[in-house]
Structures are given as structure tokens and as C-alpha cells.
DOZA-921565 format. One line per field, with one value per atom (N, C-alpha, C): residue in three letters; x, y, z. Coordinates in steps of 0.05 Angstrom, whole numbers. Layout:
BEGIN
r	c(ALA;...)
east	c(X;...)
north	c(Y;...)
up	c(Z;...)
This chain:
BEGIN
r	c(UNK;UNK;UNK;UNK;UNK;UNK;UNK;UNK;UNK;UNK;UNK;UNK;UNK;UNK;UNK;UNK;UNK;UNK;UNK;UNK;UNK;UNK;UNK;UNK;UNK;UNK;UNK;UNK;UNK;UNK;UNK;UNK;UNK;UNK;UNK;UNK;UNK;UNK;UNK;UNK;UNK;UNK;UNK;UNK;UNK;UNK;UNK;UNK;UNK;UNK;UNK;UNK;UNK;UNK;UNK;UNK;UNK;UNK;UNK;UNK;UNK;UNK;UNK;UNK;UNK;UNK;UNK;UNK;UNK;UNK;UNK;UNK;UNK;UNK;UNK;UNK;UNK;UNK;UNK;UNK;UNK;UNK;UNK;UNK;UNK;UNK;UNK;UNK;UNK;UNK;UNK;UNK;UNK;UNK;UNK;UNK;UNK;UNK;UNK;UNK;UNK;UNK;UNK;UNK;UNK;UNK;UNK;UNK;UNK;UNK;UNK;UNK;UNK;UNK;UNK;UNK;UNK;UNK;UNK;UNK;UNK;UNK;UNK;UNK;UNK;UNK;UNK;UNK;UNK;UNK;UNK;UNK;UNK;UNK;UNK;UNK;UNK;UNK;UNK;UNK;UNK;UNK;UNK;UNK;UNK;UNK;UNK;UNK;UNK;UNK;UNK;UNK;UNK;UNK;UNK;UNK;UNK;UNK;UNK;UNK;UNK;UNK;UNK;UNK;UNK;UNK;UNK;UNK;UNK;UNK;UNK;UNK;UNK;UNK;UNK;UNK;UNK;UNK;UNK;UNK;UNK;UNK;UNK;UNK;UNK;UNK;UNK;UNK;UNK;UNK;UNK;UNK;UNK;UNK;UNK;UNK;UNK;UNK;UNK;UNK;UNK;UNK;UNK;UNK;UNK;UNK;UNK;UNK;UNK;UNK;UNK;UNK;UNK;UNK;UNK;UNK;UNK;UNK;UNK;UNK;UNK;UNK;UNK;UNK;UNK;UNK;UNK;UNK;UNK;UNK;UNK;UNK;UNK;UNK;UNK;UNK;UNK;UNK;UNK;UNK;UNK;UNK;UNK;UNK;UNK;UNK;UNK;UNK;UNK;UNK;UNK;UNK;UNK;UNK;UNK;UNK;UNK;UNK;UNK;UNK;UNK;UNK;UNK;UNK;UNK;UNK;UNK;UNK;UNK;UNK;UNK;UNK;UNK;UNK;UNK;UNK;UNK;UNK;UNK;UNK;UNK;UNK;UNK;UNK;UNK;UNK;UNK;UNK;UNK;UNK;UNK;UNK;UNK;UNK;UNK;UNK;UNK;UNK;UNK;UNK;UNK;UNK;UNK;UNK;UNK;UNK;UNK;UNK;UNK;UNK;UNK;UNK;UNK;UNK;UNK;UNK;UNK;UNK;UNK;UNK;UNK;UNK;UNK;UNK;UNK;UNK;UNK;UNK;UNK;UNK;UNK;UNK;UNK;UNK;UNK;UNK;UNK;UNK;UNK;UNK;UNK;UNK;UNK;UNK;UNK;UNK;UNK;UNK;UNK;UNK;UNK;UNK;UNK;UNK;UNK;UNK;UNK;UNK;UNK;UNK;UNK;UNK;UNK;UNK;UNK;UNK;UNK;UNK;UNK;UNK;UNK;UNK;UNK;UNK;UNK;UNK;UNK;UNK;UNK;UNK;UNK;UNK;UNK;UNK;UNK;UNK;UNK;UNK;UNK;UNK;UNK;UNK;UNK;UNK;UNK;UNK;UNK;UNK;UNK;UNK;UNK;UNK;UNK;UNK;UNK;UNK;UNK;UNK;UNK;UNK;UNK;UNK;UNK;UNK;UNK;UNK;UNK;UNK;UNK;UNK;UNK;UNK;UNK;UNK;UNK;UNK;UNK;UNK;UNK;UNK;UNK;UNK;UNK;UNK;UNK;UNK;UNK;UNK;UNK;UNK;UNK;UNK;UNK;UNK;UNK;UNK;UNK;UNK;UNK;UNK;UNK;UNK;UNK;UNK;UNK;UNK;UNK;UNK;UNK;UNK;UNK;UNK;UNK;UNK;UNK;UNK;UNK;UNK;UNK;UNK;UNK;UNK;UNK;UNK;UNK;UNK;UNK;UNK;UNK;UNK;UNK;UNK;UNK;UNK;UNK;UNK;UNK;UNK;UNK;UNK;UNK;UNK;UNK;UNK;UNK;UNK;UNK;UNK;UNK;UNK;UNK;UNK;UNK;UNK;UNK;UNK;UNK;UNK;UNK;UNK;UNK;UNK;UNK;UNK;UNK;UNK;UNK;UNK;UNK;UNK;UNK;UNK;UNK;UNK;UNK;UNK;UNK;UNK;UNK;UNK;UNK;UNK;UNK;UNK;UNK;UNK;UNK;UNK;UNK;UNK;UNK;UNK;UNK;UNK;UNK;UNK;UNK;UNK;UNK;UNK;UNK;UNK;UNK;UNK;UNK;UNK;UNK;UNK;UNK;UNK;UNK;UNK;UNK;UNK;UNK;UNK;UNK;UNK;UNK;UNK;UNK;UNK;UNK;UNK;UNK;UNK;UNK;UNK;UNK;UNK;UNK;UNK;UNK;UNK;UNK;UNK;UNK;UNK;UNK;UNK;UNK;UNK;UNK;UNK;UNK;UNK;UNK;UNK;UNK;UNK;UNK;UNK;UNK;UNK;UNK;UNK;UNK;UNK;UNK;UNK;UNK;UNK;UNK;UNK;UNK;UNK;UNK;UNK;UNK;UNK;UNK;UNK;UNK;UNK;UNK;UNK;UNK;UNK;UNK;UNK;UNK;UNK;UNK;UNK;UNK;UNK;UNK;UNK;UNK;UNK;UNK;UNK;UNK;UNK;UNK;UNK;UNK;UNK;UNK;UNK;UNK;UNK;UNK;UNK;UNK;UNK;UNK;UNK;UNK;UNK;UNK;UNK;UNK;UNK;UNK;UNK;UNK;UNK;UNK;UNK;UNK;UNK;UNK;UNK;UNK;UNK;UNK;UNK;UNK;UNK;UNK;UNK;UNK;UNK;UNK;UNK;UNK;UNK;UNK;UNK;UNK;UNK;UNK;UNK;UNK;UNK;UNK;UNK;UNK;UNK;UNK;UNK;UNK;UNK;UNK;UNK;UNK;UNK;UNK;UNK;UNK;UNK;UNK;UNK;UNK;UNK;UNK;UNK;UNK;UNK;UNK;UNK;UNK;UNK;UNK;UNK;UNK;UNK;UNK;UNK;UNK;UNK;UNK;UNK;UNK;UNK;UNK;UNK;UNK;UNK;UNK;UNK;UNK;UNK;UNK;UNK;UNK;UNK;UNK;UNK;UNK;UNK;UNK;UNK;UNK;UNK;UNK;UNK;UNK)
east	c(2051;2053;2032;2040;2021;2012;1987;1977;1968;1977;1971;1997;1998;2021;2024;2049;2056;2054;2031;2025;2044;2054;2071;2097;2105;2129;2127;2103;2099;2090;2092;2083;2098;2122;2138;2132;2115;2109;2081;2079;2053;2041;2057;2047;2037;2014;2002;2020;2031;2048;2073;2084;2108;2101;2078;2070;2067;2053;2049;2075;2093;2119;2134;2135;2149;2135;2109;2094;2096;2093;2093;2120;2141;2168;2176;2168;2174;2160;2135;2120;2132;2141;2153;2179;2195;2221;2216;2195;2189;2175;2157;2139;2144;2157;2158;2184;2183;2206;2209;2233;2239;2223;2208;2192;2209;2235;2253;2266;2273;2288;2276;2257;2244;2259;2281;2296;2283;2285;2274;2288;2273;2285;2294;2313;2324;2320;2319;2317;2343;2342;2366;2372;2394;2401;2414;2420;2434;2416;2389;2370;2374;2377;2380;2357;2361;2339;2320;2328;2311;2299;2304;2294;2293;2275;2271;2282;2280;2287;2304;2319;2335;2337;2343;2349;2379;2390;2419;2428;2411;2418;2419;2398;2397;2398;2400;2405;2381;2357;2333;2327;2319;2312;2282;2271;2242;2237;2217;2208;2180;2174;2148;2130;2105;2084;2060;2052;2030;2006;1982;1958;1936;1921;1900;1875;1859;1835;1840;1826;1829;1855;1868;1893;1887;1862;1854;1866;1863;1873;1901;1910;1936;1949;1976;1991;2009;2009;2025;2055;2071;2100;2114;2140;2156;2157;2180;2183;2180;2165;2159;2185;2201;2226;2244;2246;2263;2253;2226;2214;2219;2215;2219;2248;2267;2295;2301;2288;2293;2283;2263;2252;2274;2293;2313;2339;2340;2365;2365;2389;2392;2384;2381;2375;2345;2328;2299;2290;2277;2269;2242;2237;2210;2193;2167;2150;2134;2135;2117;2093;2069;2044;2029;2026;2013;1987;1966;1939;1930;1925;1920;1895;1884;1861;1871;1862;1871;1856;1836;1820;1834;1842;1855;1883;1894;1921;1926;1907;1909;1916;1933;1940;1917;1907;1884;1895;1915;1928;1957;1973;2002;2011;2023;2031;2058;2072;2096;2091;2100;2100;2128;2135;2163;2170;2195;2203;2201;2201;2199;2171;2152;2125;2123;2144;2144;2152;2133;2137;2126;2134;2124;2094;2080;2051;2037;2051;2038;2045;2060;2068;2051;2036;2019;2032;2035;2046;2026;2032;2014;2018;1999;2001;2024;2038;2060;2049;2065;2058;2056;2042;2039;2067;2073;2099;2104;2082;2085;2091;2089;2094;2124;2130;2158;2175;2163;2177;2162;2162;2147;2154;2133;2135;2144;2147;2155;2133;2140;2121;2124;2103;2103;2090;2086;2074;2058;2041;2025;2032;2031;2033;2005;1999;1972;1970;1960;1959;1942;1920;1902;1915;1937;1951;1971;1973;1992;1976;1985;1971;1968;1948;1944;1969;1984;2008;2030;2027;2047;2040;2018;2011;2010;2031;2035;2028;2007;1997;2009;2018;2025;1999;1985;1959;1939;1916;1895;1869;1856;1831;1833;1855;1861;1870;1870;1878;1907;1922;1950;1953;1970;1974;1998;1997;2019;2045;2066;2093;2100;2095;2102;2088;2063;2048;2061;2070;2083;2108;2125;2150;2145;2125;2118;2109;2091;2081;2103;2122;2145;2161;2168;2185;2170;2144;2128;2133;2140;2144;2172;2191;2218;2230;2218;2228;2226;2209;2205;2230;2247;2271;2291;2289;2307;2296;2271;2258;2260;2271;2273;2255;2260;2246;2217;2210;2183;2167;2179;2165;2138;2137;2111;2089;2096;2077;2068;2087;2080;2062;2068;2051;2024;2022;1996;1979;1991;1976;1967;1984;1977;1952;1952;1928;1903;1906;1883;1873;1891;1883;1868;1877;1862;1834;1831;1804;1786;1797;1781;1770;1786;1777;1766;1781;1775;1801;1800;1823;1831;1810;1815;1803;1818;1809;1820;1810;1819;1829;1839;1850;1830;1805;1785;1780;1782;1779;1800;1825;1847;1845;1837;1833;1813;1795;1774;1787;1813;1827;1846;1842;1860;1861;1838;1837;1852;1847;1861;1891;1901;1930;1940;1924;1932;1936;1918;1920;1945;1952;1976;2002;2000;2024;2017;2014;2004;2023;2049;2067;2066;2052;2050;2025;2028;2005;1997;2010;2004;1998;1978;1972;1965;1949;1942;1967;1985;2010;2025;2025;2040;2027;2000;1986;1994;1994;2001;2030;2047;2076;2079;2064;2066;2054;2032;2020;2039;2053;2073;2096;2104;2125;2117;2092;2082;2079;2072;2070;2098;2118;2145;2156;2147;2157;2141;2121;2105;2084;2077;2056;2029;2027;2002;2010;1990;1995;1976;1986;1970;1951;1925;1905;1898;1891;1886;1889;1884;1888;1873;1888;1875;1865;1870;1860;1883;1881;1902;1890;1907;1898;1919;1911;1929;1938;1963;1974;1974)
north	c(1889;1870;1848;1823;1800;1796;1789;1785;1757;1738;1709;1694;1675;1658;1639;1632;1612;1584;1572;1547;1524;1523;1500;1499;1522;1522;1505;1499;1483;1454;1445;1418;1396;1401;1381;1379;1396;1397;1386;1373;1362;1378;1390;1406;1433;1441;1467;1490;1487;1509;1512;1489;1490;1503;1495;1506;1536;1546;1575;1589;1577;1590;1593;1572;1572;1592;1591;1608;1637;1643;1671;1684;1669;1679;1683;1665;1668;1693;1697;1720;1746;1748;1772;1777;1757;1760;1770;1761;1767;1794;1801;1824;1849;1845;1867;1882;1908;1926;1938;1948;1962;1988;1993;2017;2042;2037;2060;2071;2053;2062;2052;2033;2024;2001;1992;1969;1943;1922;1896;1885;1868;1856;1828;1818;1792;1776;1749;1732;1729;1728;1722;1692;1685;1657;1642;1657;1644;1640;1638;1634;1653;1678;1698;1698;1696;1693;1716;1741;1764;1776;1764;1776;1755;1759;1741;1753;1780;1794;1818;1828;1852;1867;1892;1909;1912;1903;1905;1933;1951;1979;1996;1993;2011;1995;1969;1952;1950;1956;1952;1922;1913;1885;1882;1859;1855;1826;1824;1798;1794;1771;1765;1750;1761;1747;1743;1718;1712;1701;1708;1698;1696;1674;1670;1686;1692;1707;1734;1741;1767;1768;1791;1793;1795;1803;1803;1826;1825;1847;1840;1816;1808;1787;1786;1767;1752;1726;1709;1713;1717;1720;1701;1704;1686;1692;1688;1691;1720;1724;1751;1766;1754;1767;1774;1756;1762;1786;1787;1809;1836;1837;1862;1871;1852;1859;1870;1858;1866;1895;1903;1930;1951;1944;1963;1960;1940;1934;1946;1947;1958;1938;1912;1892;1886;1902;1898;1904;1885;1889;1903;1912;1921;1896;1898;1875;1877;1855;1852;1836;1846;1832;1824;1798;1786;1772;1780;1768;1757;1730;1717;1700;1693;1675;1646;1628;1600;1585;1598;1585;1587;1612;1615;1626;1627;1636;1663;1681;1709;1726;1746;1765;1785;1786;1804;1831;1829;1853;1848;1868;1866;1894;1894;1920;1917;1939;1940;1957;1947;1963;1971;1997;2006;1999;1992;1983;2005;2030;2052;2054;2038;2037;2015;2000;1978;1988;1988;1996;1974;1973;1952;1951;1973;1974;1958;1951;1935;1905;1898;1870;1859;1838;1826;1800;1797;1774;1751;1728;1705;1690;1673;1656;1635;1629;1609;1582;1567;1539;1523;1501;1483;1473;1469;1458;1430;1416;1390;1391;1415;1418;1414;1410;1406;1430;1454;1479;1490;1475;1482;1510;1525;1553;1573;1565;1584;1605;1630;1651;1664;1663;1676;1703;1715;1741;1744;1764;1772;1801;1807;1835;1846;1867;1879;1899;1889;1906;1931;1928;1951;1973;1968;1988;2004;1997;2012;2033;2058;2079;2073;2085;2080;2086;2107;2115;2093;2075;2054;2028;2029;2006;2016;2011;2022;2000;2003;1982;1983;1959;1955;1945;1928;1917;1920;1933;1937;1928;1909;1898;1890;1876;1866;1888;1913;1935;1943;1943;1950;1980;1988;2016;2027;2052;2063;2063;2056;2055;2081;2103;2129;2135;2125;2128;2113;2088;2071;2085;2094;2107;2133;2148;2173;2168;2148;2142;2131;2117;2107;2131;2150;2172;2191;2190;2209;2206;2182;2178;2170;2173;2165;2181;2204;2220;2205;2185;2170;2154;2148;2132;2147;2174;2190;2195;2186;2191;2166;2169;2146;2150;2171;2174;2182;2197;2207;2192;2171;2157;2146;2135;2124;2145;2169;2191;2199;2201;2209;2189;2164;2143;2142;2147;2147;2170;2194;2216;2211;2198;2190;2172;2154;2136;2151;2172;2188;2203;2213;2227;2208;2183;2163;2159;2158;2154;2178;2202;2226;2223;2212;2205;2230;2252;2276;2287;2297;2310;2335;2351;2375;2370;2378;2374;2397;2398;2419;2407;2424;2415;2400;2410;2397;2368;2363;2336;2317;2328;2311;2310;2332;2332;2312;2304;2284;2257;2254;2229;2232;2253;2259;2235;2224;2202;2178;2172;2150;2153;2177;2182;2182;2192;2191;2163;2145;2117;2104;2112;2100;2112;2136;2150;2160;2142;2150;2169;2170;2187;2216;2221;2248;2262;2284;2299;2324;2326;2350;2340;2324;2310;2330;2351;2370;2385;2392;2404;2385;2359;2340;2336;2337;2335;2358;2382;2405;2403;2393;2389;2370;2347;2328;2338;2353;2364;2384;2399;2418;2402;2381;2364;2353;2342;2330;2351;2375;2397;2404;2405;2412;2391;2365;2343;2340;2357;2355;2334;2323;2303;2316;2340;2355;2385;2401;2430;2446;2470;2488;2503;2504;2518;2545;2544;2569;2562;2582;2577;2552;2532;2508;2489;2494;2477;2467;2442;2429;2413;2406;2390;2369;2343;2322;2325;2321;2323;2296)
up	c(480;502;499;500;500;529;533;560;566;549;554;557;576;580;556;551;530;543;542;557;551;527;519;535;547;563;588;596;620;615;590;583;598;606;620;650;660;689;695;718;726;749;766;788;779;787;779;789;813;823;807;798;781;754;743;717;719;739;742;746;762;766;739;723;697;678;676;658;665;691;700;697;705;703;673;656;627;616;625;615;624;649;658;643;639;625;596;584;556;553;571;566;583;606;625;624;628;627;655;660;685;687;708;710;715;722;728;702;684;660;634;635;610;597;608;597;605;588;596;621;635;660;654;670;667;692;689;713;727;753;769;765;755;750;773;794;817;841;836;857;880;873;894;913;939;958;961;953;958;932;909;884;862;843;820;794;792;768;774;754;758;732;734;710;708;686;682;679;671;666;691;708;732;758;757;780;799;790;806;808;832;836;840;832;834;843;861;870;859;847;835;853;856;871;852;848;830;845;836;848;827;828;809;817;796;800;813;834;847;863;863;879;909;916;944;959;985;1003;1015;1012;1023;1006;1007;993;1013;1011;1029;1022;1043;1038;1057;1061;1077;1106;1118;1147;1156;1177;1187;1195;1211;1220;1197;1177;1154;1139;1135;1120;1134;1160;1176;1173;1175;1172;1144;1123;1096;1091;1106;1102;1109;1126;1134;1117;1100;1085;1057;1045;1018;997;1005;985;983;996;994;965;952;924;921;897;890;886;886;882;856;841;818;828;824;832;807;803;779;787;774;779;752;751;726;727;704;702;699;717;715;693;680;659;632;625;599;601;627;631;620;623;615;639;634;655;659;683;690;700;717;728;732;727;733;743;766;778;791;795;810;835;858;882;889;887;893;922;926;952;974;965;985;998;988;1001;1021;1024;1043;1071;1089;1117;1134;1160;1178;1179;1174;1176;1155;1133;1112;1115;1136;1140;1163;1158;1178;1188;1214;1226;1227;1216;1217;1243;1249;1273;1269;1290;1288;1280;1266;1260;1285;1284;1307;1314;1340;1348;1336;1328;1316;1286;1274;1246;1240;1214;1206;1213;1210;1218;1242;1263;1287;1297;1304;1314;1294;1269;1248;1244;1240;1237;1210;1194;1168;1169;1145;1144;1118;1118;1095;1088;1062;1053;1050;1065;1064;1041;1019;995;999;1014;1018;1035;1048;1064;1048;1023;1005;990;990;975;946;933;904;889;897;882;884;903;907;892;876;859;831;816;789;769;755;737;709;700;672;657;671;660;682;676;696;684;697;687;657;651;624;604;613;595;599;577;578;582;601;606;590;581;565;580;566;578;591;578;588;615;618;643;665;659;680;689;671;678;694;686;700;728;731;758;776;765;781;792;775;783;803;802;818;848;858;887;895;877;884;907;913;935;961;963;988;995;976;981;999;999;1015;1043;1048;1074;1091;1114;1133;1157;1172;1197;1193;1172;1168;1147;1135;1113;1122;1146;1155;1156;1166;1167;1139;1120;1093;1080;1082;1070;1083;1109;1123;1112;1108;1098;1069;1053;1026;1026;1045;1048;1055;1072;1079;1054;1037;1013;994;994;977;988;1014;1026;1021;1020;1014;986;968;941;925;927;912;901;876;865;880;887;903;931;951;978;995;1020;1038;1064;1082;1107;1124;1124;1140;1131;1105;1095;1107;1109;1120;1151;1163;1192;1202;1184;1192;1198;1191;1196;1220;1235;1258;1278;1285;1303;1292;1267;1253;1255;1250;1250;1279;1298;1326;1336;1327;1335;1323;1299;1286;1297;1308;1319;1347;1366;1393;1408;1400;1414;1405;1383;1373;1383;1396;1407;1390;1367;1350;1322;1320;1294;1272;1278;1258;1247;1265;1256;1238;1245;1229;1202;1201;1175;1157;1168;1151;1142;1159;1151;1128;1129;1108;1082;1084;1060;1046;1062;1051;1038;1051;1040;1013;1012;987;965;974;954;943;960;952;933;937;920;894;890;865;865;889;891;890;901;900;898;893;890;907;915;931;913;920;904;916;942;957;986;1003;1032;1041;1051;1061;1040;1015;993;976;968;952;929;910;887;882;879;872;843;838;810;797)
């Protein structure tokens, strides 16, 4: 995998945003493969409004978001109402996140966020535009990257280092079980985030219980948070995300 853009592809453009769009899309088409099956991805040629790339073999769709230097904690996206509706639809794409250097046009980080990690909790509503603006009262949104569990950010390139293809494919398959979860997905993702905060390969119930208040605030209608925590840990164990070590102790796989 090459990690530098082919700059000559943008010689005909003067706008920096146009240059980056052309260079980044060409790089993805040339270097990136589908994380689900390993086949190369193709550009959507019909300006499909909800995706930029697709896999012809397994029909996964991907939307590309590019940002120079640090990827930061949030990514600017489109209309808030449109995004919230997309989260419930079958056409919601996975996201490719590209972080590049504007100095030498080198890829610093490139990751895919599977669509099953997109919940309303990671979508931030922006302030409406001024009534005097061309799109007066339009409300956009941001994607809160920090609200996505580590398992939901699968890196192809991390800090300029290319990750093994087999690792990318393995990490993708590790959380596909979330696609079948509708009503409880928010709880599962929240517990995953708590496990990230604990930041230990092996942990116990008390470690997770320390986030009881945090989870209670996110789920105010639930009065049995500890029971819900144990339920989600058992679910994650059954799905192979973690394993049972001993009474009240678990290990991330």
C-alpha cells in the first residue's frame, strides 16, 4: 500500500478543497480494499447521495471523510435530521476516515467505522444557521469520534504505519454481531466504551460498576443498571468479544 497521494492528478484544479477531493478519492480507489471481504472498492459514478465507494462483491457502501493534520474529536457532516433518519435506514454507509498531511500529502491515519457503531449518541446537533444565511435555519451535525468505541475504529494506516490486511479483516468481523441488534445496541456500545475507559485487558465487575452513574445518566429510564451491565457483559462474552476468566472477572479478546 502506498501512503502518498499522486499529486499530479490535481494539477488541473485551483481550489484546495477540489484538489483534496480528487487526490483522496483517487487514493482510496487505488489503495483501499473492502474490510468485509478484502476486495478492492470502486467509486460510485452516479453521485449517490449517501455513499462515495462500494464493494462490488459484498455490496458494502462507504462514505469518505477527509481531514488534514489531526482527525480531532469530531467530524463535520451534513444535515442533522437527514443523518438521524439515515441511522435507521438500510442505506446507511460505513465511514472511511482519512487524516492526511497538507505538507507532503501523506496519509497519516486511515480507518473505517462500521455503520453498526452509528447511534444517535455519536451525532451532535450544530446550531442553526442565521435566518439571514442562504440556507437560513439549516441545522447541521458533527460525528463525535470520541464516542465511538476503539473496536469501532478499524485502522488500515495508524500513525503512518500500515496495518496487516488480515488484522483489518479480523477486526471488522469481530463486531458484526451488532448489526443484528436494534433495541439494545445503544447499551452494548455504551458498555464497550466503559471497557475502553477501564483500559485493562483483564477487568472485573467492580471496574465496570464504577461507571454506573455514567450509564444511569445515559439511560435514565433504567433503574437496574448493574443488572444491565452484567447482561451486556454476558452478551459480549457469548459473541466472542471477551471471555470469562473467573467469578466476576473477564478478559478482552
